[in-house]
Every structure is written in C-alpha cells, then in structure tokens.
N, C-alpha and C positions, 0 to 999 in steps of 0.2 A: 628261648628267652627273647630272641630278636622278634619272633612272630608275635609274642605276647605284647611287646612294646609297640610294634606296629599296629596291632589291633587296638591297643589302648589309646593310640592317637585318635581313634574314632570316638573315644569317649569324652571328647572336649567339644563343647558347643562353640559357636562363633563368638560368644561373649567370653570364652576362656574358662567358664565354670564347668566342672565335671558333671557328666550326666548321672543322675541318681538311678542306680539299679542297672541290671542287664536287660537291654531291650531286644535281644536276639529272638526270644520267643515271640514277642509282640511283632517283630519284623517278619518272621516266617509266617505267622498267622495273617498279617496284612498282605503278604505276597499271595498266599492261597486265596484270600478273599478277593483280591484284585483280579486274579485269574478267572474266578467265577463271574465277577462283575463284567469283565471284558467279554466273556462268552455270551452273557445275557445282553449286553449292549450291542454286540454284533448281530445277534438274532433280532433284536428290536430294530436296528438299522435296516436289516434285510426285509422286514415286513412293513416298515413305516415310510411313507412318502406321499407326494402329491397324487400319484396314481393309486388305484385300489388294488394293484397287483399284490399278491400275497404268496410268500414262500410256502406257507402252510397249505394254501389252495393248490399250489403246484405239486406238492408232495401228495396231496389227496388225489389229484388227477393221475399221478403215477400209480398209486396203489389201487384205485378203483376205476381208473379210466376216465377220460373226459366225458362230461355230460353231453348227450346228443344235442347238436346245434351250437355248442360252445367250444368247438375245436379251435376256432380262430382266437377266442379269448384265452384259452390255455397256451396257445403259441405266443400271444402277446405277453402274457405273464412270464413265460420262459425267457423271452428276450429281455424284459425289464429286469428280472431277477439276476440272470446270468451275465448279461452283457452290459448292464448299467449299474445296478446296485452292488453286486458282488465285487466288481473291480474297485468301486469306491470304498468299500469296506476294507479290502485288502490294502489298498493304498493309504487309507486313513490310518490303519493300524501301524503300517510301516513308517509313515511320516510322523505320526504322533510319538511313536517310540523313539525315532531318531532325534526329534527336537528336544524331547524331555531328557534323554540320556546325554545328548550333547551339552545341554545346559548344566547337568549335574557334573559332567567331566570338566567343563570349563570352570565351574565354581570350585571344584577341588584343585584344579591346576593353579588358578589365581588366588586360591584360599580366601574367597569372598563370595557370599551368596547372591550378590548383585550381578555377577558375571553372567552374560547370556549372549548367544550368537547374534540375536537380533539387535541387542542394545549396543554391542561393541563393533558393529559394522561387518561381521562375518557374513550374515545373510545378504547384506547389500553387495558385498563383493561377489558372492555366489550368484546373486541376481544379475550382476553386470556380465558375468561369463555366460549365463543362460540367454540373456537378451542379445548378446553379441551373435550367438549362433542363430537365434530366431530371425534377426534382421539381416545379418551378413552371411548367413549360411549358404545362400545361393550365389554369392559373389566373392567377396574377399576370403571368406572361410570355406569356400567350396571344397578345397582339397581335404580339410579336416572332416567335413560332413561325409564326403565320399569314402574316406578311410574308416571312420568309426561308425557310420550308419546311425542306428537308433541310439547308440551310446554317445554320440557327439554332444548332445545337450547336457546329460549328467556329467560328462567328462569336463566340459567347459565350465560348468557351475562348480565342480570340485576344484578345478584350477583356480578360479576366482576366490573361492572360500579359503583355499590353502594359502594363497599369496597374502590375502588380508590377515589371516591368523598369524602367519610368520612375522609380518611387519608389525602387527600389534604387540606380539610378545617381545620382540626385540626392542621396541620403543619403550614399553612399560617396565622392562626388567633391567636393573642395573646392579652389578655385584651380587647376583643371586637373589635379589629382593625385587618383588613386583609391586610397583606403586599403583594402588587402586585408582587414585585420582588421575594419574597419568593414563592408565588403561582406559578409563571411561572417556576422558577428553580425546585421547588418540582414536578411540573407537568412533566417537562422534565425527571427528575430522575425516577418518577413512570412509565412514559411511556417507558423509556429504560428498566426498570426491567421487565415490562409486556411483552415487545417485546422479551427480552432475554428468558423468560420462554416460550413464544410462539414459538421461534426458536427451543427450545429443543423439543417441541411437533411436530413441522414440521419435525425435523430430524428423529424422530422415526415413522413418518407416512408412510403408504404404498403408492404404486404408484397411486392408485385410489384416496386416500385421498389427496395426494400431488397435483394432477391436480385440484381438487375442491378447495383446500386451496389457491393455487397460484392465481387463478382468483378471488376468494372470498375476499382475502386480499386487492386487488386493488379496490374493490367495483363494484358491478354489480346488476342489476335488472333482469338479464337473467334467474335466477332460480325462478322467481315469479310464484307461483301457488296459487290456492284458498286454499289449505291446509295450506300453510305457512301464508297466510293472516289470516286464522282462528286462527292460533296459536299466531301470533304477533300483529295482528290488535286490539283485545280488550285491550291489555296492553297499546299500544300506545294511543288509544282513551281515555282510563281511565286516563292516565297521562296528556294528553292534556286538558281533561275536568277539571282538578284541577287548571290549571294555571290562568283562569280568577279570581279566588278567591284570588290569590296572588298579583294582580295588585296594589291595594292600599298599601299593605304592602311593596312591592318593591319600589313604589314611595317614601314612607316614609323613607326607608333605604338609599335613596340618601342623606338624611340629616345627616346620621350617626345612628348607632345602639342605642346610648343613647337617642337621640332625638326621634327616632321612638318608643322606649319603653315608653317615657313620653307621646307620643301621643296616647298610648293605643294599639299599635301594639304588638301582642305576638311574639316577635322577634325569640326566640328559636324555637317555634313551626313552624313559617314560614320557618326557616332554614331547619328543619327536613323534612317538606313537600316538599320544593323545591328540596332538595337533593334526596329524594326518587323518586319524579316525574321525574327529569332529568335522574336519573339512570335507571328508568324503560323505559323511552322513548328511550334513547340511547342504552340500552341493547337490547331491542326488535328490534330496527332498525339495529344495527350491526349484530344481529343474522340472519336476512333475506337478508341483502344487503351488508354486509362486511364493509370495511373502506371507507367511503365517507367523505372527509374533506372539510373545509372552508365554507360550507353552513351556519354553525352556527355563523360565524363571519361576513360574507359578508352581509347577509340579514338584521339582526338587525341594522347594522351600516348604510346601505343605507336608511332604513326606518327612523332612527333617524334624518338624514339629511333632509328628506322630510316632516315628520309629527311630529317630536319632540320626546322626550323621555318618554312621558306618557305611562306607561305600560298598561293602560286600552285599548289603541288603538294599541300600539306596538305589543302586544302578538298576537291578532287575525290577524293583518296585516302580521306579521312574518310567521304565519302558511300558509296563502294564498300565499305569495311571495315565501316561501321556497318550497311549492308544485309546483308552476309554474317553478321555477328555476330547480328543479330536473327533471321535465318532459321534459324540453327543453334540459337539459344535456343528458338525456337518448335518446332523439330523435337524437341528434348529435352522440352519442356513437354507435348507431346501424345503422347509415346510412353513416358515414364519410368514413368507410373502408368496406362498404358492398361488398359481403355478410358476411364478418367477422364482429366481434363486438369489439369495443374498450372499455376497462373497464371504467365505469363512473367516478371512482375516479380520473383517469387521466384528464378527461375533467374539473371536478370541481377544481382540483389542478392547472391546467393551467390558470384558471380564478382567483381563490382565492389567489394564491401565490403572483402575482403582486399587487392585491388589498390589501393584508395584509401589504406588503412593503409600499404601499401608506399611509396606516393608521399610520404606525410607523413614516414615514417621516413627516406626518402632525402633529403628537404628538410632534415631535421635533421642529416644526415650520418651517421646510424646505419647505413644500408645503403650499402655501397661497391660501386659497379658496376665 
C-alpha cells in the first residue's frame, strides 16, 4: 500500500493535475528508443569531424589490411579515432548524463522544474573549486595536488559544488518547506559570489593558465583524454549509480516532506544522499568539461512532457537523452566553424536559453500547450 502511494505521487504533474493514464509502457519504450539513439549518435560522432578520418575506414583496414602506400594514413586515422574522438565521446556521454540526471534530482528535491545546477549556483561553486586547483595547484594547493594527483581537480570541484548546494538548501528551506523564490535568489547570489572569487583567481593567473581557463569556462570537450576520464569517470558513474535508489523517495517528496515521512521515506537521509550525489556528478563534470549550462533543465522538462514525472523512468531516460544531447552539441561545436572549434557551452546556451524562457512563459500561463 505504501509503495502504491509513493508511486502514485509520480502521477501528479507540476500543476497538481493527475496524469491521464499509465505512462509506464510509454516510458519503457522511450528508454529503449533513447538507448538506440545514443548508440547511433555515438557512431555518428565517431565518424564525423573536421578531419576525414573514419572509424569505418579503420575497421576496413583491420579486416582487409592497409592499402599499399596508405599505411601512414591508417595510422593517422587510428590516432584521431582512438586518442581524440573516442575519449570525447565517452566524456560527452558521462558529462551529459551527469548534468541531465543532476537537474532531474534537484528538481525532484526542490519540487520545482526550474531547479538546475547551473541556474542555482552549484556549477559556479564547482567551477570555483576547479579554478582554484588550476591556478593555485602548484603553490598554495600544492599539498592537495601532490596527495590526490589526477583526482585533485574533480575532488576540488566536488567540494565547491557540495558546499554551494548545502548552503543553498539551508537558506531556501524553512520548517520543512523550500521556497522556490528564495532558492533562485540565493542561487544567483551564491553564483555571483563564486564568480567573483573565480575572477580574482583568473586575474592572478599567468598567460598559459588564462588561455586554458578562458576556453574551459565556456565549456568544451576538446581536452578529453583517457587520463581525465580515469579521474572523473568513476566519480560520475558512482554518483549516477545511486540515483535509481532515490526514485521512489523523490516521487513521495512530490506530496510534501511531511507526507513522504509518514509514508516511511527517510527524508533527511534522502536529502543528504541527493545533495552529495549531485555535487559529485556536477563537480567531476565541471572539472573535465568546464561550464556547460541548460542541459539539466532542458532534458528533464522535455521528458516530463513525454513520459510523465515518475522518477523511476525519468532518471534513466534523462541520462540517455542528456548523453545524446551533449554528443550532438559537441558535433556541432567542432564542425560548424571547422577547422576551429566553438565552445560547447555556447551551443547549449543558444538552445537552452530560449527553452528556459518558454518554460517561464508557460508557468505564467502565457504559452498554451
């Protein structure tokens, strides 16, 4: 009976009206389709780029041998595919899934579809931690970088995101109720403070660090390497692995914290686990890809319109669609101005900005679906 009530909490839309019909079948079909689309998108990303290197050509050379006189070309294709494109694809899938799922979890935690790590300052806090290691890693933070090695950057970003999320939640929540207006305003304030401190670090950075930071702050997968994936990948995967266990609790939170507690949901523990998981995923993502916005708000909202708000299906679907979206944005960013590369954060902002305005207008009742 308790499980039925918790699952039923997912049958209420943000407007408070019940969802017509059972969408579980549609949700399972959507997850299967998204898995296939992700595989196709990954193959497309592997073969598409400014270079004419082709994964299919590489496979053909394996099966039938390199064409005489083209051995160097086959070696070049191998380097481009394995050492440049494949790490970008793996990192893009990890970061896209992390951003989308983190957005879905935060929206469930705050019970509002406008909550997003980028909008409420969590990404800025994670960025501050990462920039601190980049600029001060050889001086003030040398003991930390010596102790953690390649994990120093994602660890610092995780710490910055975690601290920002904890402050945000404590400021916005009073007597078990979270004020969305307070959350957004506090998020803007915390983001501004983090950006101010980041600006100080950028000011004292040297020329080499400035070049890295400028491109990194706009968001990019250009620096993807297997070493960075080894550092951030396990953190992201571990954070994502905890989210399915939050699904029923997040569904129950849609009825309010008091009701969820009466239904047997350990609300406080759920909050702590969700905050740590989001901070870890966002921190590790920001550390390796910089600031990529709007994925966390666009993906969950689209999926809620399509398959409903049940987090049992929303969270895995968000991971798949987030990965697809970021891979497509990366393909656009590295081909639209080829042979140069456009920061991926510009592409996602160009799509996410108008979409966010549309959500706000819809909430005001201006846009009629």
